[in-house]
N, C-alpha and C positions, 0 to 999 in steps of 0.2 A: 449169688446172682449179681451181676453188675448193674449199675443204675442205667446204663445205656440200653441194655436188653429190656428193662422194664418200660422205658419210654418208646422204644422201637415197636413193641407189640401193641401199643395203644393207638387206635385210629384217631385221626383228626375229627373234630365235631362236624365239620362240613362233609367229610367222607361218610361218616355214620349217618348223617341226616339224609344225604343223597341215596344211600343204600336202602334206608328205611322207606323213603317216600317215592322213589322212582316207580314202583309198581302201582301207586295210587294216583299219580298225577292225571292220567286220562280220566279216571272216575271223578276226581275233583273238578276237572274242567267241564266235563259233561253236566255235572250237577250245577255248577256255577252258570253255565250257558243256559240251562233250562230255567234257572231261577231268574237270571237277568234278561234273557232273550236278546242279548247283544254280545258280540264277540269281544269287543274292547272292554266292556264292563266285566265280562266273565274272566278275562285274562287278568284284569286289575284286581278282581276279588281274590282269585287264586294266589296271585303274587303277594298281596297284602296278608292273606291268611298264612302263607308259608313263612313270611318274615316274622309274623307274630309267634308261630310255634317253634321257630328255630331255637329259641331259648329253652324250650321244654323237651329237648332231645333225650334227656335221661328218663323223663316220665314216659315219653313215646316208646322207648325201648322196652319198658316194663309191661306195655299193653299187649295182651294176647291176640286180640283182633283189632288192629288199628283202623281198618276201613270205616266201621261205624263211628268210632271216636272222631276221625278226621271229617267225615261227612257232617256229624253233629256240630263240630266246631265251625265248619264252613257255613252251614245253614244259620247258625247263631250269629255269625259275623254278617251275613247277608241281611238277616232280620234287623240287626242293630243299625245297619246302614240304611235300610228301607225306612225304619222309624225316624231316623235322623233326617232323611231327605223329605219325609212327609211333613216335618215340622218347619222346614225352611221355606221361605217364600221367595220365589224367583220372579223377577220383573223382566219383561222383554220389550224391546223397542221394535215396533212393527217395521220401521224403516230398515232395520238391520237384516231382514230376511226377504229374499226374493224367491218366488216360486221357481224361477228359471235356474237358480244357482243351487238348488237342493241336490245333494249327492246321495244316491242310494247305494249302500254297500250290501252286497249279497252275503247273507249269513251262511255258516256251514250247513245249517238245516235246509236252507233254500237251495244250496248247491247240490245237496244229495239228490234232491228230486224237486222239480218244479210242478209236480202233479197237483191238480186241484184238490185232491183228497187230503194231501198233507197240509195245504193251506187251511182247509176247513178244520182239520184236527187241531192245528196250532191256534186258530182263532177260538175254537171251543175251549181249549185248555186255558186261554187267557181270560175267559169268562168265569172260570172257577175262582173261588176265593183262594187266598194264599195257602192256607192249611190243606185244603183239598187238593190243590195243584201239586204241592210238595209230596203228599202221600201217593197220588197217582203216578207221578214221575219216578219217585224212588221205588215204589213197589212194582208197577207194571213195566216201566221202561228200563230201570236199572236192575231189577230182580231181587231187591232186598226183601227179606221175610218180615212179617209183622213184628216179630220179636226184635229183630235188628232195628226196625224203624222205631220201635218203642224206645230203644236205647239212643238212637240218633236224635229223635225229636223230643225225647223225654215226655212222652204222652202214653197213657195206658193203652194196652192192646185193644181193649173193647172200644175205646174212643176212636182208635185208628180204623177198626173194622167199620164202624158207622160212617166215618168220614170217607172211606174208600167206597162204601156202598152208595152213599149219596153222590159222590163225585162221578162214579160210573153211571148212575141213573141220569144225572144232569148231562153228561157227555152223550149218552144214548139219545136223550131228547133233543140235544142240539145238533147232532150229526144225523142228517136225513140220509138214509141209505138209498142210493139210486139203484134201480134194477140193472142187471147185466144186459148188454145188447144180445140180440138173438144169436149171434155167432159164438158167444161165450156160454150159452146155456147148455145144460146137459139134456139130451133128448133120448127117448126110448127107454126111460126107466119105468119099470112096472112095479107097482106097490102090492 
């Protein structure tokens, strides 16, 4: 076998990286957006995460189920950034900000639907603590099993079950269900 054939069969690291991660980019972005609640911050988080794991391409190829590993890494990176920002003190000068110059950017979540119920769900999710919000979003919104979440968050399944139960109870209490209007109710049902 010639040396040229040996190197021609080997894919470039960038090609291998793209092939492995392309199916997971949307999932990583959705998770980042739900954690950050900002499109710009989510894009930055995913980009920073991808640059950090590019060096670990060989390790990534050996992983049987890369999605939980990737989500755990992204979540850990978010938590590290959150803790770092919580320690920093930011000073603002009131003269720099005008109420008239504030620009509101519509997030993808708001673009999907401007319904009042989605806004109330979003505000209720923000009232959960960070651990509960992560479990609810990953389990109920993204569809991960408790076993996968245990691997992603590195928390025992029993703890995840109790966090999920408490989070759902809090959400139920926060979200007041409004009755359907008369036109949407079922009539004529006999018991």
